[in-house]
C-alpha positions as a Markdown table, in Angstrom:
| # | Residue | x | y | z |
|---|---|---|---|---|
| 1 | Met | 18.5 | 6.5 | -39.4 |
| 2 | Met | 15.1 | 8.1 | -40.0 |
| 3 | Arg | 13.2 | 4.2 | -40.2 |
| 4 | Ala | 15.6 | 3.0 | -37.7 |
| 5 | Leu | 14.2 | 5.7 | -34.9 |
| 6 | Val | 11.2 | 4.5 | -35.7 |
| 7 | Leu | 11.5 | 1.2 | -35.8 |
| 8 | Val | 13.1 | 1.1 | -32.2 |
| 9 | Leu | 9.9 | 3.3 | -31.0 |
| 10 | Leu | 7.5 | 1.3 | -32.3 |
| 11 | Leu | 9.8 | -2.0 | -30.4 |
| 12 | Ile | 9.7 | 0.2 | -27.0 |
| 13 | Tyr | 5.7 | 0.9 | -27.4 |
| 14 | Ala | 4.7 | -2.6 | -28.3 |
| 15 | Leu | 6.3 | -4.0 | -25.2 |
| 16 | Pro | 3.6 | -4.5 | -22.1 |
| 17 | Ala | 3.9 | -2.0 | -19.5 |
| 18 | Gln | 5.2 | -3.0 | -16.1 |
| 19 | Ala | 2.3 | -2.6 | -13.6 |
| 20 | Val | 3.9 | -2.2 | -10.8 |
| 21 | Thr | 8.3 | -1.6 | -10.2 |
| 22 | Cys | 10.1 | -3.1 | -7.5 |
| 23 | Arg | 13.6 | -3.3 | -6.0 |
| 24 | Asp | 15.7 | -3.4 | -2.7 |
| 25 | Ile | 17.3 | -0.8 | -1.5 |
| 26 | Asp | 19.0 | 0.4 | 1.6 |
| 27 | His | 18.8 | 3.1 | 3.6 |
| 28 | Glu | 20.6 | 4.2 | 7.2 |
| 29 | Gly | 22.1 | 0.7 | 6.5 |
| 30 | Arg | 18.7 | -1.0 | 6.5 |
| 31 | Pro | 17.5 | -2.7 | 3.9 |
| 32 | Tyr | 14.1 | -2.5 | 2.3 |
| 33 | Thr | 11.9 | -3.4 | -0.2 |
| 34 | Val | 9.8 | -0.6 | -2.6 |
| 35 | Cys | 7.2 | -0.6 | -4.8 |
| 36 | Glu | 6.3 | 1.7 | -6.7 |
| 37 | Val | 2.8 | 2.2 | -8.8 |
| 38 | Asp | 1.8 | 4.9 | -11.3 |
| 39 | Ala | -1.7 | 5.2 | -10.2 |
| 40 | Ala | -3.2 | 6.7 | -13.2 |
| 41 | Arg | -2.8 | 3.8 | -15.2 |
| 42 | Glu | -2.3 | 1.0 | -13.3 |
| 43 | Asp | -5.4 | -0.9 | -11.8 |
| 44 | Leu | -5.0 | -0.7 | -7.7 |
| 45 | Arg | -7.5 | -2.2 | -5.8 |
| 46 | Leu | -8.1 | -3.7 | -2.2 |
| 47 | Phe | -9.4 | -7.1 | -1.4 |
| 48 | Leu | -10.9 | -8.4 | 1.2 |
| 49 | Ser | -13.3 | -11.0 | 0.4 |
| 50 | Asp | -14.2 | -13.3 | -2.6 |
| 51 | Asp | -17.6 | -13.0 | -4.1 |
| 52 | Ala | -19.5 | -15.7 | -1.9 |
| 53 | Gly | -18.1 | -13.5 | 1.7 |
| 54 | Asp | -15.4 | -15.4 | 2.5 |
| 55 | Leu | -12.2 | -14.2 | 3.8 |
| 56 | Leu | -9.4 | -14.3 | 0.9 |
| 57 | Gly | -6.5 | -13.4 | 3.7 |
| 58 | Gln | -3.8 | -14.8 | 1.4 |
| 59 | Phe | -2.1 | -13.2 | -1.8 |
| 60 | Gly | -2.7 | -16.8 | -3.3 |
| 61 | Ala | -6.4 | -16.8 | -2.9 |
| 62 | Val | -6.7 | -12.9 | -4.1 |
| 63 | Asp | -4.4 | -14.8 | -7.1 |
| 64 | Ala | -7.0 | -17.3 | -7.3 |
| 65 | Ala | -10.2 | -15.0 | -7.5 |
| 66 | Leu | -8.7 | -13.2 | -10.2 |
| 67 | Glu | -8.3 | -15.9 | -12.7 |
| 68 | Ala | -12.2 | -15.7 | -13.8 |
| 69 | Glu | -11.3 | -12.5 | -14.6 |
| 70 | Gly | -8.5 | -13.1 | -16.9 |
| 71 | Ala | -6.0 | -11.9 | -14.3 |
| 72 | Arg | -3.7 | -12.5 | -12.0 |
| 73 | Leu | -1.9 | -9.8 | -9.0 |
| 74 | Ala | 1.5 | -8.4 | -10.6 |
| 75 | Phe | 1.9 | -7.3 | -6.7 |
| 76 | Gly | 0.4 | -7.6 | -3.0 |
| 77 | Met | 1.2 | -6.3 | 0.5 |
| 78 | Asn | -1.4 | -6.7 | 3.6 |
| 79 | Ala | -3.3 | -3.3 | 3.8 |
| 80 | Gly | -4.4 | -2.4 | 7.2 |
| 81 | Met | -4.7 | -3.5 | 10.5 |
| 82 | Tyr | -7.8 | -6.2 | 11.5 |
| 83 | His | -9.5 | -7.5 | 14.5 |
| 84 | Pro | -8.9 | -11.3 | 15.6 |
| 85 | Asp | -11.7 | -12.2 | 12.8 |
| 86 | Arg | -9.9 | -10.4 | 10.5 |
| 87 | Ser | -12.0 | -7.4 | 10.0 |
| 88 | Pro | -11.0 | -4.5 | 9.3 |
| 89 | Val | -10.4 | -1.7 | 12.0 |
| 90 | Gly | -11.6 | 1.3 | 10.8 |
| 91 | Leu | -13.0 | 2.7 | 7.6 |
| 92 | Tyr | -12.6 | -0.3 | 4.8 |
| 93 | Val | -14.1 | 1.0 | 1.6 |
| 94 | Glu | -14.1 | -1.9 | -1.3 |
| 95 | Glu | -15.9 | -0.6 | -5.0 |
| 96 | Gly | -17.3 | 2.4 | -3.4 |
| 97 | Lys | -18.9 | 0.2 | -0.6 |
| 98 | Ala | -18.1 | 0.9 | 2.9 |
| 99 | Gln | -18.0 | -2.0 | 5.1 |
| 100 | Thr | -16.8 | -0.3 | 8.1 |
| 101 | Pro | -16.6 | 3.0 | 9.5 |
| 102 | Leu | -14.5 | 5.4 | 9.7 |
| 103 | Val | -12.7 | 5.9 | 13.8 |
| 104 | Thr | -11.8 | 9.4 | 14.6 |
| 105 | Arg | -11.2 | 9.2 | 18.4 |
| 106 | Ala | -7.7 | 8.2 | 19.7 |
| 107 | Gly | -7.1 | 4.5 | 21.5 |
| 108 | Pro | -5.0 | 1.6 | 21.9 |
| 109 | Gly | -2.5 | 0.4 | 20.3 |
| 110 | Asn | -0.7 | 1.5 | 16.6 |
| 111 | Phe | -3.9 | 2.3 | 15.3 |
| 112 | Gly | -5.3 | 4.9 | 17.9 |
| 113 | Leu | -1.6 | 6.8 | 17.9 |
| 114 | Leu | -3.4 | 10.0 | 16.0 |
| 115 | Pro | -2.7 | 11.0 | 13.9 |
| 116 | Asn | -3.5 | 8.3 | 12.0 |
| 117 | Gly | -5.0 | 8.2 | 8.4 |
| 118 | Val | -6.5 | 6.5 | 5.5 |
| 119 | Phe | -5.5 | 5.6 | 2.0 |
| 120 | Cys | -7.6 | 6.2 | -0.7 |
| 121 | Ile | -7.8 | 5.1 | -4.2 |
| 122 | Glu | -10.0 | 7.3 | -6.7 |
| 123 | Glu | -9.9 | 7.0 | -10.3 |
| 124 | Gly | -6.7 | 8.2 | -11.6 |
| 125 | Arg | -5.2 | 8.9 | -8.6 |
| 126 | Ala | -4.2 | 7.5 | -4.9 |
| 127 | Arg | -3.9 | 9.4 | -1.3 |
| 128 | Val | -3.1 | 9.0 | 1.9 |
| 129 | Tyr | -5.1 | 11.3 | 3.8 |
| 130 | Glu | -4.6 | 12.1 | 7.6 |
| 131 | Thr | -8.2 | 11.0 | 9.3 |
| 132 | Leu | -9.3 | 14.0 | 10.2 |
| 133 | Arg | -8.9 | 15.7 | 6.9 |
| 134 | Tyr | -10.3 | 12.4 | 4.7 |
| 135 | Glu | -13.4 | 13.5 | 7.2 |
| 136 | Ala | -13.8 | 17.1 | 6.3 |
| 137 | Glu | -13.3 | 16.7 | 2.4 |
| 138 | Gly | -15.2 | 13.4 | 2.0 |
| 139 | Pro | -12.9 | 12.3 | -1.4 |
| 140 | Ala | -14.6 | 10.3 | -3.7 |
| 141 | Cys | -13.1 | 6.8 | -2.7 |
| 142 | Arg | -13.7 | 3.8 | -4.8 |
| 143 | Asp | -11.3 | 1.3 | -2.2 |
| 144 | Ala | -10.2 | 3.2 | 1.0 |
| 145 | Thr | -8.5 | 1.6 | 4.0 |
| 146 | Gln | -7.6 | 3.4 | 7.8 |
| 147 | Ser | -5.0 | 2.3 | 9.4 |
| 148 | Gly | -2.0 | 4.5 | 12.0 |
| 149 | Pro | -0.1 | 6.0 | 12.4 |
| 150 | Met | 0.4 | 8.4 | 9.8 |
| 151 | Leu | 4.0 | 8.0 | 9.4 |
| 152 | Val | 4.8 | 11.8 | 7.2 |
| 153 | Ile | 2.3 | 14.2 | 7.4 |
| 154 | Asp | 2.6 | 17.3 | 4.9 |
| 155 | Gly | 6.2 | 16.5 | 5.0 |
| 156 | Ala | 6.9 | 16.3 | 8.6 |
| 157 | Leu | 7.2 | 13.1 | 10.7 |
| 158 | His | 4.7 | 12.0 | 13.0 |
| 159 | Pro | 5.5 | 14.3 | 16.0 |
| 160 | Arg | 5.3 | 11.2 | 18.4 |
| 161 | Phe | 8.0 | 9.4 | 17.2 |
| 162 | Leu | 11.1 | 9.1 | 19.1 |
| 163 | Pro | 14.6 | 9.2 | 17.7 |
| 164 | Asp | 15.8 | 6.9 | 20.0 |
| 165 | Ser | 13.2 | 4.2 | 20.2 |
| 166 | Gly | 13.8 | 1.0 | 21.1 |
| 167 | Ser | 10.7 | -0.6 | 19.4 |
| 168 | Arg | 11.5 | -2.5 | 16.3 |
| 169 | Tyr | 9.7 | -4.9 | 14.0 |
| 170 | Leu | 9.1 | -5.3 | 10.5 |
| 171 | Arg | 6.9 | -2.8 | 9.1 |
| 172 | Asn | 4.6 | -1.7 | 6.0 |
| 173 | Gly | 3.5 | 1.7 | 4.8 |
| 174 | Val | 2.4 | 3.4 | 1.9 |
| 175 | Gly | 3.1 | 7.0 | 1.3 |
| 176 | Thr | 1.5 | 9.1 | -1.8 |
| 177 | Ser | 3.1 | 12.0 | -4.2 |
| 178 | Ala | 1.0 | 15.2 | -3.7 |
| 179 | Asn | -0.5 | 14.9 | -7.3 |
| 180 | Gly | -1.9 | 11.1 | -6.1 |
| 181 | Arg | 0.0 | 9.8 | -9.7 |
| 182 | Arg | 2.6 | 7.8 | -7.4 |
| 183 | Ala | 1.9 | 5.5 | -4.9 |
| 184 | Val | 5.2 | 4.0 | -3.1 |
| 185 | Phe | 4.8 | 0.9 | -0.7 |
| 186 | Ala | 7.4 | -0.3 | 1.4 |
| 187 | Ile | 8.3 | -3.1 | 3.7 |
| 188 | Ser | 11.3 | -3.3 | 6.1 |
| 189 | Asn | 13.5 | -6.5 | 5.6 |
| 190 | Gln | 14.9 | -6.0 | 8.7 |
| 191 | Pro | 13.3 | -4.4 | 12.1 |
| 192 | Val | 13.2 | -0.8 | 12.2 |
| 193 | Thr | 11.5 | 2.3 | 14.9 |
| 194 | Phe | 8.7 | 4.4 | 13.7 |
| 195 | His | 11.1 | 7.1 | 13.3 |
| 196 | Glu | 13.3 | 5.0 | 10.9 |
| 197 | Phe | 10.3 | 4.3 | 8.9 |
| 198 | Gly | 9.3 | 7.4 | 8.5 |
| 199 | Arg | 12.7 | 8.5 | 7.3 |
| 200 | Leu | 12.2 | 6.6 | 4.5 |
| 201 | Phe | 8.9 | 8.0 | 2.4 |
| 202 | Arg | 10.2 | 11.3 | 4.0 |
| 203 | Asp | 13.7 | 11.6 | 2.7 |
| 204 | Val | 14.0 | 8.9 | 0.1 |
| 205 | Leu | 10.6 | 7.8 | -1.1 |
| 206 | Asn | 10.1 | 11.8 | -1.3 |
| 207 | Thr | 6.4 | 11.5 | -0.8 |
| 208 | Pro | 4.6 | 14.6 | 1.0 |
| 209 | Asp | 1.9 | 12.0 | 3.1 |
| 210 | Ala | 2.5 | 8.4 | 4.4 |
| 211 | Leu | 0.7 | 5.5 | 6.1 |
| 212 | Tyr | 1.8 | 2.7 | 8.3 |
| 213 | Leu | 0.0 | -0.3 | 7.7 |
| 214 | Asp | 1.3 | -2.8 | 9.9 |
| 215 | Gly | 4.0 | -4.4 | 11.5 |
| 216 | Asn | 5.6 | -8.0 | 12.5 |
| 217 | Ile | 2.9 | -9.3 | 10.3 |
| 218 | Ser | 3.8 | -7.6 | 7.2 |
| 219 | Arg | 4.0 | -9.8 | 4.0 |
| 220 | Leu | 4.9 | -8.9 | 0.7 |
| 221 | His | 3.8 | -10.3 | -2.6 |
| 222 | Ala | 6.5 | -9.1 | -5.8 |
| 223 | Pro | 6.7 | -11.6 | -8.2 |
| 224 | Ala | 8.9 | -10.0 | -10.4 |
| 225 | Leu | 11.7 | -10.8 | -7.6 |
| 226 | Gly | 10.5 | -14.0 | -7.0 |
| 227 | Arg | 8.9 | -12.8 | -4.0 |
| 228 | Ser | 5.7 | -13.6 | -2.1 |
| 229 | Asp | 5.9 | -14.0 | 1.4 |
| 230 | Pro | 4.1 | -17.1 | 3.4 |
| 231 | Gly | 2.4 | -16.4 | 6.7 |
| 232 | Leu | -0.8 | -16.2 | 8.8 |
| 233 | Trp | -3.8 | -15.0 | 7.1 |
| 234 | Val | -4.5 | -11.3 | 7.5 |
| 235 | Gly | -7.2 | -8.9 | 6.5 |
| 236 | Pro | -7.2 | -5.9 | 3.9 |
| 237 | Ile | -5.0 | -6.4 | 0.7 |
| 238 | Val | -3.9 | -4.0 | -1.2 |
| 239 | Gly | -2.8 | -4.8 | -5.2 |
| 240 | Val | -2.1 | -4.1 | -8.3 |
| 241 | Val | -4.2 | -6.6 | -11.4 |
| 242 | Glu | -2.6 | -7.4 | -14.7 |
| 243 | Pro | -4.0 | -9.7 | -17.5 |
| 244 | Ala | -2.7 | -13.3 | -16.7 |
| 245 | Glu | -1.0 | -13.1 | -20.2 |
| 246 | Asn | 1.2 | -10.5 | -19.4 |
């Protein structure tokens, strides 16, 4: 009996760990796809350009760039708003180097609907910070992307979200746990309002802080689900990297 138990445990630990877990869910009659990452264990990164400085812009281009490392993209999602040339709107940090500065002022569009925020990947954790908190605390982000608006702030929905809003789009975003261990990415599979999307993160995904990444052009790369959304080139991409032999 003991020998059999030991064998089972050895088989369990010998199995390759899943880099990311994706699933389809329904909340309030609306379909979403949710991907959860253990930020303490997995290789979570941001991608914008290749080594030559050329825009990646597509999940396939990120995959191709990772081939040189003997790696592949286990999960990907567009990760923040961008200008017509695909350069990031607001702060963008990759491998510890800030490529564009933090923007703290209000402005037009969803990005300027304050409070907005920053998704920050640190060593062993990932956090969503409201922008002014990020500015005050100055966390040591290896990678970071600024977007907006915040969806959930300290457990509360963004104060300017309207329950009866008629503005509906495909939307994607990210929420993080208080300790930064869980990073949960979600994309709506039909148009939803900000209020509906925020409730998903607050009430179902249980993330006290969550950030809107973009809408309408929202795209997901989830090979485990047989899904890699096509579309126009995007700016920043967030992804989980795993060895190609997995």
